[in-house]
C-alpha positions in Angstrom: 59.5 68.3 59.7 60.3 65.7 62.5 61.6 66.6 65.9 65.2 65.7 65.3 65.3 67.9 62.1 63.9 70.9 63.9 65.6 70.6 67.3 68.1 73.3 68.3 71.7 72.5 67.6 75.0 74.0 68.7 77.9 74.6 66.4 81.2 74.6 68.2 83.1 77.0 65.9 86.8 77.4 65.2 88.4 79.6 62.6 87.6 80.0 58.9 84.5 80.5 56.9 83.0 77.0 57.2 81.3 77.4 60.6 79.2 80.3 59.3 78.3 78.3 56.1 77.2 75.4 58.2 75.2 77.7 60.5 73.5 79.3 57.6 72.7 75.9 56.1 71.3 74.6 59.3 69.2 77.7 59.7 67.8 77.2 56.1 66.8 73.7 57.1 64.8 75.1 60.0 67.2 74.5 62.9 67.7 77.0 65.7 71.4 77.5 65.9 73.6 78.4 68.9 77.2 79.3 68.1 79.7 78.2 70.7 82.8 80.1 69.6 86.2 78.8 70.6 88.1 81.7 72.1 91.2 82.6 70.1 90.0 80.7 67.0 86.5 82.0 66.0 85.9 85.7 65.4 82.7 86.9 67.1 82.2 89.6 64.5 81.3 86.9 61.9 78.3 85.7 64.0 76.4 88.9 64.7 73.2 87.3 63.2 73.3 84.3 65.6 73.0 83.8 69.3 76.5 83.0 70.4 78.9 82.9 73.4 82.7 82.4 73.6 84.3 79.5 75.5 88.0 78.6 76.1 89.0 75.0 75.7 89.1 74.8 79.5 85.5 76.0 79.9 83.7 72.7 79.4 81.5 73.2 82.4 80.3 76.6 81.1 79.7 75.2 77.6 77.6 72.2 79.0 75.6 74.6 81.2 74.8 76.8 78.2 73.7 73.9 76.1 71.5 72.5 78.8 69.9 75.8 79.4 68.9 75.9 75.7 67.7 72.3 75.6 70.5 71.4 73.2 71.5 67.8 73.0 73.2 67.8 69.6 76.4 69.6 68.5 78.8 69.8 65.7 82.5 70.9 65.7 83.8 72.7 62.6 86.7 75.1 61.8 90.3 75.4 62.7 91.5 75.4 66.3 94.4 77.3 67.8 96.0 74.7 70.0 97.2 76.1 73.3 99.8 74.6 75.5 98.4 72.2 78.1 99.6 74.6 80.9 97.7 77.4 79.2 94.3 75.7 79.6 92.5 77.0 82.6 89.9 74.4 83.5 86.6 75.4 85.1 84.8 73.3 87.6 83.1 71.3 84.9 86.4 70.2 83.3 88.3 69.5 86.5 86.6 66.1 86.8 87.7 65.2 83.3 91.2 66.8 83.4 93.0 63.4 83.3 91.1 62.5 80.2 91.8 65.8 78.5 95.5 65.7 79.4 95.8 62.2 77.9 94.0 63.3 74.7 96.2 66.4 74.5 99.3 64.2 74.1 97.7 62.5 71.0 97.9 65.5 68.6 95.1 67.7 67.3 92.8 64.9 66.3 93.4 63.2 69.6 92.6 66.4 71.5 89.3 66.9 69.5 88.4 63.3 70.0 88.9 63.6 73.7 86.7 66.7 73.8 84.0 64.9 71.8 84.2 61.9 74.2 83.7 64.1 77.2 80.7 65.9 75.6 79.1 62.6 74.7 79.6 61.2 78.1 77.6 64.2 79.3 74.7 63.5 77.0 75.6 65.7 74.0 75.5 63.9 70.7 78.3 65.2 68.5 77.6 64.8 64.7 79.4 65.7 61.5 78.7 69.1 60.1 77.3 67.5 57.0 74.6 65.8 59.2 73.1 69.2 60.0 74.1 70.9 56.7 73.7 68.2 54.0 73.2 70.7 51.2 76.9 71.6 51.5 77.9 68.3 49.9 77.3 67.1 46.4 74.8 64.3 46.5 74.7 63.3 42.8 77.7 61.7 41.0 79.0 63.5 38.0 80.1 67.0 37.1 78.7 70.1 38.7 80.4 72.4 36.3 80.0 73.2 32.6 83.2 71.3 31.8 83.2 67.5 32.0 86.3 65.3 32.7 87.9 63.6 29.7 88.3 59.8 29.6 92.0 60.3 30.7 90.9 62.5 33.6 88.4 59.8 34.8 91.2 57.3 34.7 93.4 59.6 36.8 90.6 60.1 39.2 90.2 56.4 39.7 93.9 56.0 40.2 93.9 58.8 42.8 91.0 57.2 44.7 92.8 53.9 44.7 96.0 55.5 46.0 94.2 57.3 48.8 92.6 54.0 49.9 96.0 52.4 50.0 97.5 55.2 52.0 94.6 55.5 54.5 96.2 53.2 57.2 99.1 55.6 57.3 96.9 58.6 58.1 98.3 60.6 55.1 96.3 63.6 53.9 92.9 63.8 52.2 94.0 64.5 48.6 96.4 63.7 45.8 97.3 65.1 42.4 97.6 62.7 39.5 99.0 63.9 36.2 100.0 62.0 33.1 98.7 58.8 34.6 100.8 58.9 37.7 100.7 60.4 41.2 102.8 63.6 41.5 101.8 65.0 44.9 100.3 63.6 48.1 99.0 65.9 50.7 100.9 65.9 54.0 100.7 68.1 57.1 101.1 71.2 54.9 97.5 71.0 53.7 95.8 71.1 50.3 96.7 74.7 49.3 100.4 74.2 50.1 100.5 70.9 48.2 99.0 72.6 45.1 101.6 75.4 45.4 104.2 72.7 45.3 102.7 71.3 42.1 102.6 74.9 40.7 106.3 75.3 41.5 107.1 72.0 39.8 105.3 73.3 36.7 107.2 76.6 36.7 110.6 75.0 37.1 110.0 72.4 34.4 110.2 69.4 36.8 106.6 68.6 36.0 105.6 68.6 32.3 102.1 69.2 31.0 102.1 66.4 28.4 98.4 65.7 28.4 95.4 67.2 30.1 97.3 68.7 33.0 96.2 66.4 35.8 93.5 66.3 38.5 93.2 67.0 42.2 91.3 64.1 44.0 89.9 64.9 47.4 88.2 62.4 49.7 88.2 61.3 53.3 90.5 58.6 54.5 89.0 55.2 55.1 87.6 55.3 58.6 88.2 59.0 59.0 86.3 60.6 61.8 84.0 63.0 60.0 83.0 64.7 63.2 86.5 66.1 63.6 87.8 66.7 60.1 85.6 67.1 57.0 87.4 67.4 53.6 86.4 70.6 51.9 87.1 72.6 48.8 86.2 76.2 47.9 87.1 79.1 45.6 90.7 79.1 46.8 91.1 75.4 46.0 89.9 76.2 42.5 92.4 79.1 42.1 95.3 77.0 43.3 94.3 74.1 41.1 94.3 76.4 38.1 97.7 77.9 39.1 99.0 74.3 39.3 97.9 73.7 35.7 95.3 71.1 36.6 92.2 70.4 34.5 89.9 69.6 37.3 89.0 68.5 40.8 87.3 65.3 41.9 85.5 65.1 45.2 83.9 62.2 47.0 80.1 62.4 46.7 78.4 63.2 50.0 81.7 63.2 51.8 83.4 66.5 50.8 82.0 69.9 51.8 81.7 72.3 48.8 82.1 75.7 50.5 80.6 78.8 48.9 79.1 76.5 46.2 77.9 79.1 43.7 81.1 81.1 43.7 83.2 77.9 43.6 81.4 76.5 40.6 81.3 79.9 38.8 85.0 80.3 39.3 85.8 76.8 38.0 83.6 77.5 34.9 85.4 80.8 34.3 88.9 79.2 34.7 87.9 76.2 32.6 88.2 73.5 35.3 85.7 70.7 36.0 84.5 69.7 39.4 83.4 66.0 39.4 81.6 64.2 42.2 82.8 60.6 42.3 80.2 57.7 42.3 
């Protein structure tokens, strides 16, 4: 194992189950992991098995000090962030020098805020990487189905259409997934997120506005062209499978090596039980 692969790493953790999955994966790969938990977002009770400390968004100086004390020069940011008001951020001494940068980033939305934090960290010598860089086993690396069920020819055509549509929409910063059914797009993810989009499709099925004339349709999930994978990694998990089944879809397609497959064994087992395929695109 080379030095980079065994060096300690910090995971700046927000809410949800993904930070713990990434931490466990990095540990399996031989990395020593320090959990930097974002106060108000990450639950410390989930990380009892790891060395951790909590930091507010204004405690950049304390975070940098903790990383340097541990010899950490690489970090990854994963999980949801509860966005405070700018007036609610109490900067410590380490952040005061960068307050103008953070205030400017804060006005650019969630992605802009996170990009600003990353820029400040990297200016201080901390390399910020995608979670998949330290937990590559959480992505599917081989194209094709990972489930018992395989996509039909019609489903493969719908997957290709979905990928083409997402590529065309990328300049407009629209969401990370679409639903294609009966050879046409029927839903595009917006700010509501994947689960709410699938609920919308399920509602259309129930009210008869969307007929199931062929296989039922597919969910296609992939990053936008040029998406900053250090900030926002597309992911699916058991809940995605449940919602896709409720929406009457026949399967899910994910971009190979670019979508995090959370709780892999449970996700695949559930898809098999519900009769859905999960396909990694070439």
